[in-house]
C-alpha positions in Angstrom: -9.8 6.7 -10.1 -9.2 10.3 -11.2 -10.3 13.1 -8.9 -10.5 16.2 -11.1 -11.5 19.7 -10.0 -14.0 21.0 -12.6 -13.8 24.5 -11.1 -10.1 24.8 -11.4 -8.5 27.2 -13.8 -6.3 24.3 -15.0 -7.8 22.7 -18.1 -9.4 19.3 -17.4 -7.1 17.5 -19.9 -4.1 18.9 -18.1 -5.4 17.7 -14.7 -6.1 14.3 -16.3 -2.5 14.1 -17.7 -1.1 15.0 -14.3 -3.2 12.4 -12.5 -2.3 9.6 -14.9 1.4 10.6 -14.8 1.2 10.5 -11.0 -0.3 7.0 -11.1 2.4 5.8 -13.5 5.3 7.3 -11.6 4.1 6.0 -8.3 3.8 2.5 -9.9 0.1 2.3 -9.3 -0.2 1.7 -13.0 2.3 -0.8 -14.3 4.2 -1.0 -17.6 1.9 -2.4 -20.4 -1.2 -2.0 -18.3 -4.2 -1.0 -20.4 -5.7 2.4 -19.7 -9.5 2.8 -19.8 -10.9 3.4 -23.2 -11.6 7.0 -24.2 -15.4 6.3 -24.4 -15.5 4.4 -21.1 -13.5 7.1 -19.2 -15.6 9.9 -20.8 -18.8 8.1 -19.8 -17.6 7.5 -16.2 -16.3 11.0 -15.7 -19.0 12.7 -17.8 -16.3 14.5 -19.7 -16.2 15.1 -23.5 -14.3 12.2 -25.2 -12.2 14.8 -27.1 -10.9 15.9 -23.7 -9.8 12.4 -22.8 -8.3 11.9 -26.3 -6.3 15.1 -25.9 -4.9 14.0 -22.6 -4.0 10.6 -24.0 -2.2 12.3 -27.0 -0.3 14.5 -24.6 0.7 11.5 -22.5 1.8 9.6 -25.6 3.9 12.6 -26.7 5.6 12.7 -23.3 6.4 9.0 -23.5 4.2 7.8 -20.6 1.8 5.8 -22.7 1.6 4.1 -26.1 -1.3 3.3 -28.3 -2.1 0.3 -30.5 -4.6 0.8 -33.2 -7.8 -1.2 -32.3 -6.4 -2.3 -29.0 -6.2 0.9 -26.9 -3.7 2.8 -24.8 -1.1 1.2 -22.5 1.4 2.4 -19.9 4.9 2.6 -21.5 8.2 1.8 -19.7 9.4 5.1 -18.2 13.1 4.3 -18.4 13.3 4.3 -22.2 10.9 7.2 -23.0 11.8 10.2 -20.9 13.7 12.6 -23.1 16.5 14.8 -22.0 14.3 17.7 -22.7 11.7 16.4 -20.3 14.4 15.8 -17.6 15.7 19.3 -18.1 12.2 20.7 -17.8 11.7 18.8 -14.5 15.1 19.9 -13.2 14.3 23.6 -14.0 10.9 23.3 -12.4 12.4 21.6 -9.3 15.1 24.3 -9.0 12.4 27.0 -9.2 10.2 25.3 -6.6 13.2 24.7 -4.2 14.1 28.4 -4.5 10.6 29.4 -3.6 10.5 27.0 -0.7 13.8 28.4 0.7 12.5 32.0 0.1 9.3 31.3 2.2 11.3 29.8 5.0 11.3 26.0 4.6 14.5 24.7 6.1 17.1 22.7 4.3 16.4 19.8 6.7 12.7 19.9 5.8 13.6 19.9 2.1 15.9 17.0 2.5 13.2 15.1 4.4 10.7 15.8 1.6 13.2 14.6 -1.1 13.9 11.5 0.9 10.2 10.7 1.3 9.6 11.3 -2.4 12.5 9.0 -3.3 11.3 6.2 -1.0 7.8 6.6 -2.4 9.0 5.6 -5.8 11.0 2.7 -4.6 14.3 4.3 -4.1 16.8 2.4 -1.9 19.2 4.4 0.3 21.8 1.5 0.1 22.3 2.1 -3.6 23.0 5.9 -3.2 
């Protein structure tokens, strides 16, 4: 379910956060779907449970999941939980990456195509634009 690079310089918990966010954003994991328990995931991935717990805490802080005591962690609805700070952070990162892409020679048409593919991947509909 999660393909992590144990040799990467990026911490394991950050990789896990990114993978889970990707699954949620791409609608692989649905709203209110239960995430694997910390113990189960730690056992399956042979990772320290504290690492999994840290990733879950980070996802909860960012509004991607919620936890119910004694029940586990669940995917939260994205529409109500993404803060304006998170949106601004994403906009700034996107602006930075687009500037880099233009600098290294990626054409405007290629960028538009990539944006269109990303939009369609998450269920965007051109008719409503």
